C-alpha positions as MATLAB code, in Angstrom:
seq = 'XXXXXXXXXXXXXXXXXXXXXXXXXXXXXXXXXXXXXXXXXXXXXXXXXXXXXXXXXXXXXXXXXXXXXXXXXXXXXXXXXXXXXXXXXXXXXXXXXXXXXXXXXXXXXXXXXXXXXXXXXXXXXXXXXXXXXXXXXXXXXXXXXXXXXXXXXXXXXXXXXXXXXXXXXXXXXXXXXXXXXXXXXXXXXXXXXXXXXXXXXXXXXXXXXXXXXXXXXXXXXXXXXXXXXXXXXXXXXXXXXXXXXXXXXXXXXXXXXXXXXXXXXXXXXXXXXXXXXXXXXXXXXXXXXXXXXXXXXXXXXXXXXXXXXXXXXXXXXXXXXXXXXXXXXXXXXXXXXXXXXXXXXXXXXXXXXXXXXXXXXXXXXXXXXXXXXXXXXXXXXXXXXXXXXXXXXXXXXXXXXXXXXXXXXXXXXXXXXXXXXXXXXXXXXXX';
ca = [
      28.594   51.963  115.129;
      31.526   52.606  113.046;
      33.115   55.554  114.831;
      36.015   57.051  112.833;
      39.680   56.771  113.962;
      39.855   60.671  113.678;
      37.250   61.258  116.233;
      38.675   58.632  118.582;
      42.122   60.246  118.100;
      40.861   63.835  118.836;
      39.260   62.601  122.081;
      42.227   60.420  123.181;
      44.625   63.172  122.361;
      42.752   65.982  124.174;
      43.789   67.252  127.455;
      40.089   67.054  128.445;
      40.484   63.285  129.083;
      43.247   63.834  131.440;
      41.294   66.346  133.521;
      38.468   63.934  133.515;
      40.465   60.983  134.491;
      39.436   58.786  131.434;
      42.875   58.551  129.868;
      43.126   54.662  130.139;
      39.683   53.695  128.761;
      40.198   56.252  125.858;
      43.651   54.565  125.017;
      42.131   51.183  125.159;
      39.314   51.915  122.794;
      41.675   53.848  120.451;
      44.068   50.773  120.367;
      41.046   48.460  119.403;
      39.877   50.881  116.754;
      43.445   51.202  115.365;
      43.918   47.433  115.355;
      40.577   46.776  113.660;
      39.939   49.892  111.643;
      42.363   49.723  108.742;
      39.915   48.234  106.336;
      37.271   50.725  107.152;
      39.752   53.611  106.751;
      40.986   52.480  103.371;
      37.485   51.861  101.909;
      36.409   55.329  103.213;
      39.494   56.853  101.310;
      38.282   55.205   98.050;
      34.718   56.327   98.521;
      35.804   59.781   99.176;
      37.776   59.954   96.008;
      35.059   58.616   93.873;
      32.559   60.937   95.563;
      34.753   63.913   94.760;
      35.260   62.930   91.123;
      31.568   62.449   90.465;
      30.388   65.348   92.502;
      27.951   63.347   94.580;
      27.207   64.282   98.235;
      28.300   61.620  100.826;
      25.767   60.153  103.068;
      26.003   57.972  106.119;
      24.580   54.603  105.202;
      21.729   52.902  107.310;
      22.535   51.014  110.307;
      23.513   47.446  109.726;
      22.007   46.121  112.931;
      20.258   42.913  113.304;
      16.880   44.589  113.542;
      16.631   44.021  117.300;
      15.999   47.033  119.682;
      19.192   46.381  121.738;
      20.296   49.187  124.237;
      23.649   47.586  124.905;
      26.453   50.086  124.218;
      29.361   48.906  122.075;
      32.957   49.816  123.245;
      33.087   53.073  121.384;
      29.755   54.141  122.560;
      30.641   53.392  126.128;
      33.882   55.194  126.035;
      32.098   58.216  124.566;
      29.418   58.188  127.201;
      31.945   57.834  129.945;
      33.834   60.794  128.676;
      30.586   62.957  128.215;
      29.449   61.940  131.731;
      32.720   62.990  133.222;
      32.638   66.232  131.287;
      29.127   66.768  132.264;
      29.897   66.470  135.946;
      33.370   68.028  136.096;
      32.798   70.953  133.836;
      29.182   71.758  132.859;
      27.500   71.236  136.424;
      29.979   73.551  138.100;
      29.800   76.184  135.382;
      26.097   76.262  135.032;
      25.353   78.876  137.545;
      27.857   81.252  136.066;
      26.690   80.622  132.567;
      23.296   81.741  133.584;
      24.743   85.001  134.246;
      26.548   85.089  131.004;
      30.016   84.182  132.391;
      32.271   81.366  131.242;
      30.229   79.743  128.510;
      32.633   80.502  125.717;
      35.373   78.523  127.490;
      33.101   75.610  128.000;
      31.965   75.499  124.440;
      35.823   75.515  123.237;
      36.330   72.481  125.643;
      33.294   70.781  124.488;
      34.635   71.078  120.700;
      37.468   68.803  121.781;
      35.071   66.061  122.308;
      34.390   65.824  118.668;
      30.555   66.478  118.954;
      30.272   67.871  115.375;
      31.889   64.772  113.982;
      29.098   62.316  115.320;
      26.722   62.877  112.181;
      29.297   63.462  109.564;
      30.683   60.571  107.372;
      34.267   59.719  107.476;
      34.613   60.508  103.812;
      33.893   64.222  104.844;
      36.204   64.097  107.921;
      33.725   63.048  110.324;
      33.340   60.039  112.593;
      30.843   57.695  111.232;
      30.145   55.334  108.348;
      26.510   54.369  109.474;
      23.830   56.693  110.619;
      24.408   57.653  114.485;
      21.113   59.185  115.715;
      21.294   56.841  118.773;
      24.744   58.068  119.664;
      23.731   61.668  119.180;
      20.696   61.064  121.521;
      23.205   59.506  124.095;
      25.380   62.671  123.805;
      22.300   65.037  124.406;
      21.119   63.065  127.201;
      24.538   62.533  128.994;
      25.621   66.038  128.641;
      22.272   67.544  129.697;
      22.624   65.690  133.050;
      25.295   68.464  133.646;
      23.412   71.426  132.272;
      20.837   71.747  129.532;
      21.753   75.440  128.434;
      25.458   74.624  128.057;
      24.609   71.432  126.258;
      22.346   73.203  123.760;
      25.096   75.683  122.986;
      27.670   72.940  122.531;
      25.528   70.870  120.495;
      24.211   73.557  118.119;
      26.992   73.313  115.647;
      26.634   69.658  115.661;
      23.039   69.898  114.498;
      24.205   72.020  111.385;
      26.929   69.527  110.556;
      24.457   66.580  110.840;
      21.900   68.451  108.595;
      24.589   69.028  106.004;
      25.606   65.351  106.104;
      22.072   64.150  105.702;
      20.648   66.703  103.289;
      23.431   68.944  102.006;
      24.574   68.584   98.270;
      28.276   68.000   97.261;
      28.968   71.716   97.091;
      27.376   72.576  100.488;
      29.214   69.700  102.031;
      32.527   70.843  100.558;
      31.944   74.380  101.612;
      30.929   74.064  105.189;
      31.714   70.718  106.594;
      35.646   71.121  106.639;
      35.034   73.908  109.245;
      32.621   72.264  111.250;
      34.740   69.152  111.811;
      37.930   71.004  112.353;
      39.796   71.884  115.598;
      38.308   75.428  115.585;
      34.548   74.782  115.223;
      32.375   77.854  114.233;
      29.152   78.810  116.226;
      26.297   77.629  114.139;
      22.683   76.910  114.838;
      19.326   75.790  113.243;
      16.847   78.611  113.390;
      13.166   77.436  113.174;
      11.261   79.071  116.188;
       9.402   82.399  115.664;
       8.255   84.736  118.423;
       4.477   84.210  118.439;
       2.060   82.190  120.571;
       1.229   78.580  119.550;
       4.025   78.438  117.042;
       3.660   75.689  114.421;
       6.920   74.822  112.427;
       4.739   73.956  109.433;
       3.253   77.342  109.502;
       6.173   79.865  109.027;
       5.954   83.576  108.681;
       9.671   83.961  107.508;
       9.308   84.184  103.777;
      11.834   83.236  100.931;
      10.971   85.090   97.755;
      12.336   83.622   94.532;
      14.494   85.935   92.502;
      15.709   85.968   88.918;
      18.693   83.691   88.510;
      17.496   81.117   90.954;
      18.343   82.927   94.206;
      16.124   83.794   97.109;
      15.619   86.728   99.471;
      14.750   85.946  103.064;
      12.911   88.125  105.469;
      11.337   87.281  109.012;
      12.247   87.038  112.415;
      13.644   83.947  114.427;
      13.863   83.418  118.119;
      15.515   81.330  120.740;
      18.649   80.741  118.426;
      21.634   79.591  120.703;
      24.818   81.588  120.465;
      23.092   83.835  117.948;
      25.512   86.842  118.547;
      28.590   84.813  117.555;
      26.979   82.553  114.969;
      28.974   82.229  111.727;
      26.506   80.016  109.916;
      22.766   79.452  110.277;
      20.272   77.022  108.824;
      17.085   79.129  108.607;
      13.584   77.596  108.166;
      11.521   79.816  105.739;
       8.433   79.353  103.734;
       9.199   79.474  100.094;
       6.869   81.979   98.487;
       4.064   79.937   96.640;
       5.284   76.753   98.356;
       6.011   75.008  101.684;
       8.699   75.446  104.378;
      12.311   74.812  103.409;
      15.689   75.034  104.961;
      18.409   77.691  103.776;
      22.101   78.151  104.605;
      22.561   81.733  105.718;
      26.038   83.340  106.633;
      25.221   86.253  109.033;
      28.248   88.118  107.901;
      26.886   88.487  104.371;
      24.479   91.378  105.502;
      20.919   91.885  106.335;
      21.107   89.741  109.505;
      20.589   91.449  112.743;
      20.959   89.750  116.028;
      20.082   90.729  119.728;
      20.167   88.818  122.847;
      16.802   87.178  123.726;
      17.106   85.634  127.164;
      14.341   83.324  128.113;
      13.053   81.501  131.331;
      15.436   78.686  130.962;
      18.435   77.522  128.848;
      20.333   80.740  129.814;
      23.608   78.965  129.370;
      22.925   78.606  125.575;
      23.183   82.453  125.057;
      19.885   82.411  123.205;
      19.278   85.450  120.748;
      16.799   86.847  118.329;
      17.758   86.849  114.567;
      15.997   89.311  112.311;
      16.382   88.735  108.456;
      15.829   92.025  106.343;
      15.876   90.966  102.573;
      18.824   88.666  103.001;
      19.828   87.512   99.623;
      21.178   84.073   99.130;
      22.174   82.135   96.037;
      20.446   79.044   94.660;
      23.154   76.922   96.418;
      21.771   78.040   99.751;
      18.727   75.778   99.607;
      19.236   72.622  101.645;
      17.476   69.464  100.520;
      15.942   70.973   97.386;
      12.977   72.150   99.255;
      11.659   68.537   99.575;
       8.841   68.596  102.213;
      10.130   65.213  103.531;
      13.530   66.736  104.379;
      11.854   69.543  106.381;
       9.486   67.049  108.148;
      12.435   64.823  108.963;
      14.369   67.698  110.383;
      11.644   68.779  112.752;
      11.161   65.037  113.891;
      14.955   64.695  114.502;
      15.060   67.992  116.305;
      12.174   66.834  118.579;
      14.067   63.711  119.414;
      17.042   65.811  120.421;
      14.807   67.666  122.858;
      13.363   64.490  124.215;
      16.915   63.397  124.951;
      17.650   66.758  126.786;
      14.589   66.205  128.800;
      15.697   62.642  129.775;
      19.066   64.016  130.871;
      17.837   66.871  132.895;
      15.082   64.654  134.416;
      17.633   62.095  135.464;
      19.691   64.871  137.048;
      16.593   65.864  139.108;
      15.988   62.253  140.198;
      19.620   61.746  141.000;
      19.385   64.803  143.234;
      16.116   64.245  145.054;
      16.753   60.627  146.055;
      19.551   61.349  148.517;
      17.918   64.613  149.587;
      14.750   62.889  150.647;
      16.702   59.998  152.276;
      18.764   62.341  154.320;
      16.105   65.192  155.176;
      14.732   64.337  158.643;
      11.251   65.523  159.585;
       9.218   64.303  162.600;
      12.102   61.909  163.528;
      12.446   60.132  160.324;
      13.623   60.611  156.648;
      10.940   62.245  154.555;
      11.270   59.290  152.034;
       9.439   57.176  154.625;
       6.267   59.004  153.680;
       4.226   57.389  150.910;
       3.329   60.614  149.126;
       7.191   61.319  148.763;
       8.239   57.852  147.762;
       5.448   57.544  145.110;
       6.635   61.021  143.675;
      10.079   59.720  143.359;
       8.851   56.505  141.883;
       6.751   58.470  139.422;
       9.674   60.453  138.135;
      11.612   57.221  137.524;
       8.773   55.549  135.658;
       8.169   58.548  133.415;
      11.894   58.914  132.796;
      12.281   55.356  131.620;
       9.263   55.665  129.259;
      10.653   58.772  127.772;
      14.170   57.429  127.283;
      13.087   54.177  125.669;
      10.688   55.855  123.268;
      13.387   58.306  122.239;
      16.011   55.657  121.755;
      13.745   53.476  119.756;
      12.824   56.399  117.531;
      16.509   57.009  117.098;
      17.342   53.432  116.213;
      14.536   53.425  113.577;
      15.990   56.674  112.112;
      19.376   54.910  111.932;
      17.793   52.016  109.965;
      15.979   54.397  107.645;
      12.603   53.148  108.860;
       9.604   55.277  109.633;
      10.086   56.856  113.025;
       7.414   59.462  112.846;
       5.176   57.600  115.345;
       7.998   57.219  117.818;
       9.115   60.859  117.379;
       5.595   62.056  118.000;
       5.388   59.909  121.180;
       8.759   61.185  122.449;
       7.656   64.820  121.900;
       4.326   64.153  123.678;
       6.066   62.541  126.672;
       8.650   65.330  126.871;
       5.943   68.022  126.550;
       3.748   66.428  129.245;
       6.241   64.823  131.658;
       9.297   67.024  131.545;
       7.771   70.050  133.392;
       5.887   67.693  135.788;
       9.394   66.088  136.763;
      10.918   69.452  137.299;
       7.803   70.547  139.314;
       7.986   67.346  141.435;
      11.746   67.976  142.009;
      11.041   71.464  143.419;
       8.122   70.183  145.462;
      10.164   67.365  146.957;
      12.728   69.778  148.319;
      10.127   72.034  149.744;
      11.188   75.648  150.073;
      14.760   74.705  149.381;
      13.629   73.775  145.887;
      12.537   77.317  145.165;
      15.976   78.923  145.916;
      19.082   79.163  143.647;
      21.226   77.476  146.101;
      19.977   74.221  144.784;
      20.020   73.458  140.989;
      16.465   72.069  140.857;
      14.793   75.288  140.307;
      17.134   75.825  137.258;
      16.291   72.287  136.038;
      12.587   73.030  136.367;
      12.988   76.149  134.104;
      15.063   74.182  131.659;
      12.661   71.227  131.466;
       9.917   73.598  130.656;
      11.638   74.473  127.359;
      11.819   70.869  126.053;
       8.162   70.762  125.282;
       8.262   74.153  123.430;
      11.523   74.433  121.498;
      11.529   73.717  117.800;
      14.725   73.329  115.765;
      18.109   74.106  117.256;
      19.242   70.547  117.542;
      19.294   67.570  115.206;
      20.188   63.957  115.911;
];
């Protein structure tokens, strides 16, 4: 996978690993990376120097795997997943209820930054953690963290989506301007704003418009919704339709003026502090256009976003399954556990089957994306499964708990609301 020494050092040196009890595995992986990584580090330094002199953007190279679809995690991935899993259970799960009320999310996001999430999609030459594409690792991060809480996960991963987009499609100037902050210790709030507040929203049919101006700049006008951490965002990537053309992505700094934000709470994902962003004649320079308005870039962005949401659905769905299994085994009705009833047992089995299908399709799509192969079919399948099955998994979880599943004392009702979002959301996250 080629994780950079800087990311491993940040995680191993963070006090989070002590609180989570993963100090020893972190130190073991850091030792192996230090022992085996000098050649990679030296090569990355020479590449960075050449890229700076020539003014070319740095890109993560395609995965160098054997071409087989192998789900076995390497040492670095295993260490990261263990750290994310412990963080999800120790910090995200206990904080989820308070985050729904708007309490404590800021502290959680600050702790999540110490895990180096924004570095997972950024090449080492630019201060990130990878030399090869890492959509699979990003999917694992979204899935593992969402097992703790989807809303807080979305808020924590939103800046990572912006960093990944800049690494994949940003030019040299854009990368030099924004990526140093995004991979620093003090990560700014940032998000990808695609969705618009109307029924049957289609990301290919945008009402937010970018009008060309003399000198090559643009003026953006429109309304975006369901933007995580919108009220504190320092950087946005906004999807807008270029006047006379198709959809494109623009870098917008809210502090520049013309950007108005207000809270926009939804049915679920309340821990993400969702907001609505209104753009009123926001002037941006020609350098704000991401990916040169290439239709393939925008299509790939939407596909990668949908993979991220499928990963969120898999993580929350796994939380539902892990919660209902002990419940139905311990809940006694008519002198026996309710799991002895065929209808209950079959419902639990259906959840497990659908989760495996969703997870495998999502990981396969991510692996193809890392290899720079066409992953549009697999991304569409993952989106379809997330849209059809995620809410059903949440509904079954509520049903299996009976009346207890409907009350806030149990987290299943929150997971049901969060799972409903995974088939509707567009943008926000990128793997």
